[in-house]
C-alpha angles and dihedrals in degrees: 000000000000122000094253094053092047091049093053092045092052091044091051092049092047093048096046096088090050092049091048091050091049092051092048090050090049089062091057122098135189117225132186137190139175125218140165131227141164089255134027090248091055093048091049091049093049092047092051090045088057091051091051089052090050090054099046134332088210092070095044098088091050092047092050092049100041112001089246124132107203112208094013137078117212116201141157092041112185133179133195116188136183140160111291141182090272105038106287133006118204133186115207129192132183141173111238124198132173109263121240 
């Protein structure tokens, strides 16, 4: 094998984890939702519930029952709350990536 071919083969093997990570990141999305509740905790829960529904209705029952999101990894969860018409209004956002 000539030097050039070996170089490109080694470069491709070395870059493959980086390329795989980039493609996995490309599948990630960031979602946001706003909801109201009598308390801040209620408003946060309802806002995150809406995000879960935006991702997939099939994981919603599991999330409601256990807080788990099978097949998805939620990260970078953020909340911003203020007084609203019905107690508290919160906006939630999260980064969602396929699990595995």
